[in-house]
N, C-alpha and C positions, 0 to 999 in steps of 0.2 A: 504494500500500500504506500503510495507516495502522495501525501497531502502537502499542504503549503506550510512548511516550517518557517517560523518567524523568530526574531530575536527576543524571545521571551526570557526574562530573568527567572532562574530556577532556585528553589530553596537550597539545593545542594551546592551551588556555586561557591559560596563563601567557605564552607568547611573543606571542600576539595582544594580550593586555591591556597588555603592556609597549609595544607599538607604539602603541596607542590613547593611552596616557599621554603619548607623545612627539608626538602629533598626526600620526602617520604612517598609511599605508594598507596594507590586506592584501587579497590575492586568494586565496580558499580554493576549491580544486578538489576534487572528490570524486564518486564514483559516487552515483547516486540513493539516497535514504533512508539515508545515512550520518549524518545529523543536522546538516548544515551550517546550515540555517535555524534550528534549535533552538539551536545553539551561538551564532550571531551575535546572536540575540534576547536572550541573557543579557547581552551587552555593551550593547545598546541600553537595557535596563531601567535601567541605572545612568547613562545619559547624559542630561544636561539639555537638550541641543539635538540632536535627531536627525531624520532623514527616511528614509522607506522607499520603494523602488521594486520591488515584487514583480512581476517580469515574467511570472509565471504568470497574472497578472490580465490578461485580454484587453484591457480598456479602457486600462490603463496601457501595455501592450505596443504597442498600435496607435498611441497618442498619440506615443510615442517613435520608433516606426518611421517615422511621417510626418514628425516634426520632432525629430531627435536633439538639437538645440540648446535644446529646451524645458527640459531638465534644468539647463542653465546659467542661464537666466533665472529659473527657480524657486528655485534655490539662492542666486543673487545677491539675490533679494528677501528672504532671511532675514537677520536680524541675527546677528552673530557668525560663528563657523566651525563649521557643523554636522557631525555624524558621519552619513554617508549610507550606507545599506544598499541595494545593488543585488543582488537575488536572481535567480539563473539568467541571468547576463549574456549567455550565448551566444545567447539568444533575440533580442537586439537588438544585433548587433555594432556598429552605427553610433554607439552612444553613447560608445565608447571614446575618440574624439578629444575629445569634450566633457569626459569625466572627466579626461583628461590636462591639458586647459586649466585646469580647476578646481583640480587638484592643484598645477600649476606656479604658479598665481596665489595659492596658499594660501587659496583660498576655502572649501575643505571637505576633510575626510578621508573615505576610503571604506573600507567593508567590502564586498567583492564576492564572490559565490559563482558557481560554474558546475559543471556535470556533464559537459561535453564541450568539448574544445579543438578539435574537428574543424571545426565551422562557423567558428570564429574564424580558424583557420589558413587555411582554404580561401578566405576572403575577404580574406586579407592584413591582418587586424586588428592594430593596434598594441596589444600586450599590456603596455604601460606598463613596459618594463624600466627599472630604476633609480629608479622612482617608487613601485612597489608591491612589497611582500614577498609572495612566492608560498608558499602552504602546500598540503598535501594532507591531507584528512580521510578516513580509511579507516574500515571497520568497527571495532568495539571491539578493542583490543589486550589481551594477557593481563594486563598490569598494570592496565588499566582495568576488568577483571573482578575483580581481586584474587586471581588464581590463583597467583602466583609465591611461591616460598619466600623469606622475608625475609632469610635468611642466605646466599642464593645469590651466587655470584661468576661469573655466566654471561656470555655474549656481549652487549656493548652493553647492560649492565644498566639496567633501569628499575624504580623502586620502585612498589609497589602504591599506587594512588590511590583505589580504590573497594573495596568488599566486597559484590559482587552476589550475593545469595542466590537459590536456586531455579533456577539455570541452571549446568550443569556443562560441563566441557571436552568430555566425550563427547557431550553434546547439541549442542554447537557444531559437532562434526564432521558432524552430520546437518543441523542447521538454520542453521548459520552464526553470524555475529557482528554482524549489523545491529542497531542499538539497539532498534528497534521489535520485532524478533523476540525479543531477550533479555528485553524487558519483559513479554512475554506469559507467562501461567502454564499454558497448555494447549497440548500438542504438536499437537493437531489444528488449533487456530487458527494456530499457527506454520506448519504445512504449507499451510493455505489462503492465508495471507498471502504465502508465497513463490510459490505458483502465480500469485496475482494480480500480484505484482511482475514476474514474467517475462513475463506477458501484456501488462502496461502498457509495459514496456521495449520489447517487440517492436513494439507499435503505435506508440509514440512515435518510435522510430528509423526505422521504415518511413516515417512521415510526413516526418521530418527529411531523410531521404536520397532521397526520391522513389522508393522501391522498391515502390510499391503493387502493381505487376504481378508482383512477384517474392516476395510475402509467403510463399508456400508453400515456395519454395526457401530463402529466408533462414531461415525457421523450422526447416526440416529441418537446415540447416547448423548452427544454434545447438545443436540437440540432439546432433548428431554431434561438434561441437567441444567441448561440455561433457563428453561421454563420453571424449574424448581429452585432456582437460585434464591437464597435467603430463607428457605424453609427446610425443615427436616426431611431429607430425601427418603422416599419409600423405595428401598433397594429392591424389594421383591417386584414391585410394580415396574421399576426401571428395567429390571432383568427381563420381565415378560414382554415389555413393549420394545426393547432394543434387540431381543433375541440372543442375549449372552447371559452367562451365569452370574450369580451374586458376587463370587470372588473376583470375576473379571470386572464387574462394575466397580468394585472397591479399587482395583488396580487402575482403572481408567481415572478415577478421582485422584489417585496418587500421581498420575501423569499430569493432570491439570494443576495440581498443587506444586509439583516440582518444576513445571514450566511457567509458574507464576501467573497462571490464568485464573486461579481462584484463591480467595482468602478463606481459611478454615477457622470457624469459631466453635470452640468446645463449650459445652454447657458449664455453668457455674455450679459447683457441687459442694463447696466447703460447708461443713457443719449443717447440712440441710436436715430439717426436721420433717420435710415433706418428700413424697416420691417425685423425683426430678427426672425428666427425659435425659437420656445419656448419649444420644447420637449427635454427631457434629452437624453444623450447618455450613454451607459453602456459598460465598458471594463471589460472583464473577468480578474480575478486577476493574471492569469498566462497564457502565450501564449501556453504552452504545454497542459494545461487543456482545454483551449479554443479549440485547434486543435482536441484533442481527443473527446470532446463533439460534435464538428462540423462534426465529422466522415470524416475528410480529411486525405489523406495519410501522415503518419508520416515518411517522408523521404525527401531527398534533392530535390525531384521533387516539393515539396511544395514551396520551395524558388523560383523556376523558375516561378511558377504560381501566387504566392501571397506575394512576398517579401515586396512590398510597404505597404500593410496593416499590415503585421506582424511587420515591422520595426516601423511604427507609433505606433502600440500597445505597443511595448517594450519601446519606448521613453516616451510615456505618463505614463506608469506604473512607470518608473524610476523617473520621475519628481514628481509624487505623493508620492512615497516612500521617496525621499530625503526631501521633505517638512515635511512629517510626522516624519521621524526619527530625524530631527533637531528641532522638536517641534515648527515649524514656523506657525504662524497664518495667512497663505496665503490660498486663494481659487483658485482652478483650474477649468477653464471653457473651452468651445469651442465657436466659433463665426461663424455664417453662416447667410447670408442675403437671403431674398426671391429671389433676383436676382442671387444668386449663388456664391457671394463672400464668401470666407471661410478662417478661420485661425484654425489650428488643436488644438491649446492650447493657452489659455490666463490665465496668472497668475496674480491675483489681490493681491498685497502686502498690500493694505490698503492706501498706499501713492502714488503708481504708478501702472501701468499695463505693463506686459511684454508679447507681442504677440510672438508666436513661431510657425513657419511652419516646417513640418517634411517631408523630401524627401529621399528615399532610394538610390538615385543615388550618384555618386561621384562628379559630377559637377552640378552647378546650375547657371542659368542666371536670372538677375533681372526681365526679362519679364515673368518668370514662377512664380513670387511671387506677382501677382496682388492682391490676397486676403490680404497679409501682407501689401502691400502699401495702399490698401483701408482702412484697419483698422487704420493704422498710421494717415491717413488723417482724418478719422472720429473722432478719439480721440486725436486730436492735444493737446499738453500740458500735457497729462497724460502719454504718452508713451515716456520714456527716452532712451530705447534701445529695439531692436527686434532681433530675431535670426531665422536662418534656420538650423535645425539639419540634417546632411547628413551622408553618408558613405564615405566621402572624406578623404584625407590624412592630410591636415593641415588647420587651421583656415584662413579665408579671410575676410577682411573688404569690404563689397559690396557697402555700402553707409555710410554716417555719422551715420545713425541710425541702419542699418542692418549688422549683423555679421553672416557669414556662419561658423558653428561650427561642425566639425566631432564629431560623438557620443563619441569617446574616450576622447574628450576634454570637454565634458559636465560637 
């Protein structure tokens, strides 16, 4: 998919720039088309001594597959300490030992990107712990669009760093937040690009996982999994409708998780006095990709039919990304009892827990927040504050514990 990338400032720029100034190295993981290559090339443009290894290039990839030590000899032939960019590193896992040697010997600094940890883990690759700082580049966050209220005091607050015109929050619920999608001016082109993205992803992962005989089953699974994004998947139903076994369905979810296509939310279970559902939920990493895979209409009609689900999806993703981009050691869960009480999002900070309900309406009554009230009662003492995220105009204090927070104030 080739959308129109623009000079958007990204939240990762400052921490990576600081690493480069110190002569250190970074490993940037992220789903396809989140702008990893575009971001790294910003840093290369200002570097006097740099080298590039784009492993999408078959000639370079084959050379390093045959002889991973070639990168050592080539870098040693350079004067000084170059800044080396290795793009899509998972395509040649064998180079990581060479990269480690060059870092340990202070021969080079590296900026490494990848869109899948699966192939690396499966081959037992050394992911350079202690030598490389790991980052995650996601689709554009709300402050990268410039959508947040400047005077907001929300959760894990981040200041606006762009002011992107011509693309609204409502459009992002339909078309997602990939930079190339946001840069387009035509919704039809956005829809076409998303369909192309899903097809390319399917073909690439089929090749990578040697699933060529199962492309129909995997494609059907993708469509069904996208439709069930954000709810507890019924594995038996998915198995029957996709034509593959439950163990295979679980393996397919592992593929999506390892290739960074879904975020996995485990249930919050600590000290529960009630029967809690224990199966995970999966959220596709981008609402636009989710919609394209689910084969729903990529138009405003989708908001009329499914705004509540898409709004929840977008808020959950934003919370996960804020925690990740601020390098906070918090865990994101959901909570649902066997009796049906539910909280969309539970953030465990280690010292307290923050339950969050998400509703797409502009007004909310306390009577509609029974799940939130039940959670607060169940975990008395651990909950200091709770929130209901809405599409409203201004924050409201609903109770001493619960604040209604419009998404712009998050």
